[in-house]
N, C-alpha and C positions, 0 to 999 in steps of 0.2 A: 690628686683626684684618685679615690680608691677605684678598683677594677669594677666592682658592681655598680657604682655610680656611673662610671663612664659607659658601661654597657647600656644602662637604662637612658642615658642622654643619647646615645647612638640610636637605640630603637625609637625613642620619640622623633628624632630627625627623619628617620626612615618612614615612620608611620605617617608623618605629616603629608607626604606625597608631593611635596614640592619639586619643581623641575631641577633645582640645583641641590637636591638632598644628598647626592653622592659627593659633590665637592664639599659641602658642609660637614659631612660625616668625616671625610678624610682630613679635613683642616682640624677638627676636634681630636681626632685620634693622633695626628702629628703633633699638635700642642701638648697633649698629654704626655707624650713619650719623647718630646724632643727630636722627632724625626725630621729629617731635611727635605724629604719629598715623600709623597705617597700617590699612587694612582691605582684605579680599578680598572681591571682588564677582564673582558668577557670571553669565555671559551666559546667559539662559534666554529662549528665545522673543523674541530681539532687544531684551531688555531686561536691565539689570544689576540683579541681586538680591544684597542684601547677605548674605554668607556668614559671616564671622567678622572680628574684629579688635579693636582698642581705639580709643577716640576717640568711642564712642557709637553707638547705634542698635541696633534689634532686626532680625530677619530680614524684610525688606521690599523691595519693589521701589525702585529709584532714582527718585524723582519726575521726570516728564517735564520738569518746569520746570528741573531740574538739568542736563539734557542740553545740551551746547553743542558748538560745532566741534572743541573739543579732544578731548572724549570720543569724538566720532564718528570723528575722525581716527585715534585710537588703535585702534579697533575695526576700522575698515575697512583701515588700513594697517599695522596691527601695529607702531607706532613709539611711542615714549615721547612724551607731550605734557607741556607745562608750562602750567598755568593760573595765570597771573600774579596774576589777580583774580578769585577764584571768584564765583559768584552769591552774593548776600546769604543765600539761604537755606541755604547750607552753614555748617556749624559752622567756626570758624577761617577764615572767608573772606577775612581780611585776610593769609593767609600764602600762600606759594607751594605750589600742589598739583602733585604729580607723578602722572601716570598711566601705569602700566606694563602692557603687554599680556601675557597668558599664553595660549599657544597650543598646539595639538597638530596633527596630520595634517589635521584638518578646518578648522582655522582658529583664531581667536581664542576661547577659552572663558571668558575672565574678564579682569579687570584687578585690579592693586594700586593703591589711591589712597592717597597718603601725603602728609602736610603737613610742611613744614621751615621753620625760621627762617633758613635760609641763603639766599645769593643763587642758588644753584645746586644741583643734585642729584648724587649720587654717580655716578661714570661707569659702574659695572658693574650698576647697579639692574636694567636689563631682564634680564640674564643671571641674576642672583640671584632675581628674581621667578619666572622660568621654572622654576626648581626646584620651585615650588609647584604646578606642573601636575597631578601626581597627585591633589591635594586637590580637583580640579575635575571628576574623572571621574564619569560618570553613576551615580547611586545612586537607590534608591527614593525617597528624600527629595527629591533634586533633580528627579525627574521628577514628583512630585507638585506641587512649586512651579512647574514649567514648565506643568503642566496648569492650575493655579490662574491663571497669568498669562494663558494662552490665554483661559480664560472670562472673566477680567476685561477683557480688551482686546477680543477679536474678539466674544465673547458680547454684551457690553454694546452694541457698535456695531450688531450685527444686532438686537438688541431695540429700541435706540432708532430705528434706521431703520424698523422695523415700526411702532412707535407713531406715527412722524410720517406715514407714508404712510396709516395707518388713519384720520387726520383727513380725508382727501381722499375724494371720493365719484367721481371720473371713472375710466373704464375702466382707463386706464393705472396709476393708483395701485392698483386692484384687483388687477391682474395682478402688480404689484411686491409687493404684500403677500403673495400665494400664493407667489412666488419666495422671498421672505424667511422665510416660515413653512417652506418645504421646506428652505432653507438651515440654519434653526435646528435642525430635526429632525436633519438629518445631522451637524451640528457637535456637537450634544449626544450623538448615539450615539458619535461618534469619540472625544470627550474620556471618555466613560464607560468605553469600551474601554481607553483609555490608563491610566485609574485601576484597572481590575480586569481583569488579563490573562487570567482564567480563561475558559473557553468561554462564550458566551451561553447562557441558559436556552432549551431547546429545546421546551417546552410552557408552556401557561399556567399549569398547576398548579405546575411547577418554579419559574417566575417568582415566583408569589405567595409560595412558600415562602422562596426565596433572598432577594427583596427586602424580605420581612417580617422576616427574621432580621437583614439588613444595617441596617434603619433601626429596629430595636427595636419593631416593631408586632405586635400580636396580630392575627391574619388569620382572618376568617370567610369561607369559600368556597363558593360553590354554583355549579359550573361544569358545564353540561350542553352540552359541546362535545366533538367528536372531533378532536383536533389533526391527525390525519393526513388529515382531509377539509378541512383549511383550506389555501388557497394559501400557498406558503412565504413570499411577500413579505407576505401579510397576517399571518401568524403573527409574523414579525420585527417588523412595525409594533405588534402587540398587546402583545408582550413589552416593547417599548420603552416603550408607553404605561402599562403596569403600573409599571415601574420609575420613569418620571417623576412618575406619581401619588402612588406611595408615598414617594419623596424629598421631594416638596412637602408631602405630608400631615405627615410627620414633622419635617422642618426648619423649614418656614415656617409651618405650622398647628399644630405641637407636639401632633399627634394621638398617641393610644395604640393606637387600634384602627381597623382598615379593614375593610370589607365588600365582597367582590368577587362579582359574579354575571355569568355568561356564558350566553347562549343562542344556538343556532345553528338557522337555518331555511333554507328554499329561497331567502329573499330576501337572507339576509346574516347577519352576526353583530351582537349587541348585547351590550356589554360596560358594566357599571355598577360604579363604584367610589366608595364613600361612606366618609368618615372622620368621627372625633369632634373634630377640631381646633376649639377653641372660640373662635377669634379673629375669626370673622365672624358677626354676628347677623343673621338675616333680617329682624328688624324694624328695622334701621338702613337709612336711605336710602342707595342706591348700593351696597349690600352685595355685588352680583354683580361691579360694576366693581372693587370692592377685592379680590374672590376672584380675579379674573384677575391683578390686580397681585401678590397674594399668590404665585400660581404663577410669575410672572416668566418667566425662560427655560424652565422645565419646561412650562408651559401653551402657550407659544408652539411648543414642539418637539411637543407632543402635537397641536395643531392642524395642524402641518404633516405629521405622520405620517398623520392622519386624512384630510386634504383631498387629499393625494398619492394616496390610495387611493379617492377619489371618495365619501367618507363624510361624516358630520356629527358634531359634538361639541356638547354642550349642558352648561352649568353651573348648577347649583340649590342651595338650601339642602338639607342632608341632614338626615334624621330623627334621626341621631345627634349633631346640633349643629354638624357642620362643613360640608364640601362634598360635592356630589353630582356626579360626573362621568359622563356618559353618552355613549358612543361607538357609532355604528353603521357598519358597513362593508357595502357591497353584496356580494352573492354573488360570491365568487372561488374557490369550492370546487374541489377536484380529485377525481376519482373518483366524481363523483356519478352 
């Protein structure tokens, strides 16, 4: 099959828009050149994420251990690379690997990684792989994978750094911990916005309804607050705290019910969230430490929101069998 005809057939497959277009196109490419395997990887948050192909694998980030100078050169210089001897962790590591870039006006958006038993690769591989570019255009699924990769990479780094500085008692470490908590709060709010493009909840009541529905929680609420008398920055923080607490309760605590109460006074606002997640027993030694671990990124973000507003946060056993989160923010009311 001539190179031009192959490109035309590849374009027809891509244009058809079928769900299996990537696999069909890669199979045709491999048959035309006698490739042993071929897979399409998407560049998401500076990491290659397996998209489709044959030769094995599910949708997952390319392990960091598999990054080498050839892959890096392909991404940075948009040139076809040859991996004569792939890392042992690669399947078919004894074969020649060809890495062809796929790019658009923004730069390299992904690569095709193929293996061959031949001593060299086809001359027109780069141009033919480029035809697959439309398959890498942003989609809702791609954005979700990108956000997952962000949380996996940056979120874990922030949390690990916070846990490390918390073991130190000097003033510098204390300041670093506060900065990391604030960064965690901002980061979590940003990734939540990427996952849910809908406008943020504007009141505490709206937040309990929206996030209760999202995480499948039955919500009991007792809100004695006037949202319009809460400083805007405090209201944003409280909405984020409710979201983080509900996610932690449902996802990590496997809770089914949460109870939310809020009181407003001249001195400030007191918000209490209790859940019935049964994975932490107050009778077990170190249960509070495990409860913080259960919260992970979420509890670090909650502490970040609270402390940036000059408030306090406390975690204790809940009468419902799970966790009790109590947040107090000093008065920042408007119109008082």
